[in-house]
C-alpha positions, -999 to +999 in steps of 0.1 A: -001-002+001+030+021+006+032+029-034-002+046-031+010+070-004+037+081-027+022+102-054+001+121-027+032+130-008+050+138-036+019+166-049+018+177-011+054+186-011+049+203-046+023+223-032+043+230-002+010+216+016+008+194+052-013+164+062-033+155+090-051+121+095-080+110+125-089+072+123-112+048+135-113+017+119-079+016+104-066+024+139-034+040+131-026+019+098-031+051+075-005+067+097+020+038+094+013+035+055+022+073+053+052+072+071+069+043+057+073+064+026+109+077+029+106+115+034+072+116+047+081+140+073+080+168+047+047+171+046+029+147+073+021+166+106+004+135+120-030+121+135-052+109+158-063+074+166-100+083+179-112+044+179-137+050+206-167+073+199-158+093+227-124+101+213-143+111+181-155+142+200-128+147+226-101+150+206-112+150+163-139+179+179-171+159+163-202+175+175-212+151+203-253+158+194-242+146+158-226+113+172-256+108+195-282+112+168-259+097+138-236+071+153-196+073+146-199+054+110-216+087+093-205+107+062-210+141+085-191+123+112-160+115+089-161+150+077-159+166+112-130+140+119-113+152+090-118+185+100-105+180+135-073+165+120-063+193+102-073+217+132-055+196+157-025+191+138-022+222+122-025+210+087-038+220+053-053+186+044-073+164+069-083+127+057-106+110+075-117+069+080-146+054+100-166+024+093-172-011+108-145-038+099-160-068+118-165-090+125-201-080+137-223-052+129-221-020+148-254-005+157-272-020+131-245-009+106-230-038+080-195-052+085-176-037+058-197-005+057-170+028+056-169+061+054-139+082+041-131+120+040-110+148+029-110+181+037-085+207+022-082+247+019-112+246-005-137+222+005-138+184+011-154+154+000-168+123+016-170+086-001-186+058+018-185+022+003-187-013+014-159-034+015-158-072+015-134-095+033-120-101+073-111-073+096-078-071+083-089-068+047-116-043+050-091-022+071-066-022+044-089-018+020-098+014+039-063+028+038-057+020+001-097+043-006-085+069+016-056+076-003-070+074-035-096+097-026-066+122-012-047+115-049-079+120-071-085+154-047-053+165-053-049+152-090-021+131-079-035+099-092 
């Protein structure tokens, strides 16, 4: 998956912009994939692993009423997480992941449901999708899809 991070980091470096992440179901795998690329420190500021719902509010700044109304696996929640990553880490771009990796559904949300968000200086984008497989495959697929979303947004694909 590291090969997916290379063009994104190159595009950010060329733009002289920075990146931060907020992760739920990926539990740090997105950040680890990014920092596997030599030179990532030139643009990667850091990230938040907000696996527990209350940490999405406390650390990423997701509004409590939004979490109470919709739960943690929601397009507006993941966009708020991306905003929180940008704000907390002082980055130009925020990239966030949330979803259900399994083995069981969460609050009626099926296994494999994921939401990704990318927020930059000029707006943001959210993507929702369903991935198949076990926990490991779903988490890896979410990382790949998040990097693809950022690459598409940056025009680095």
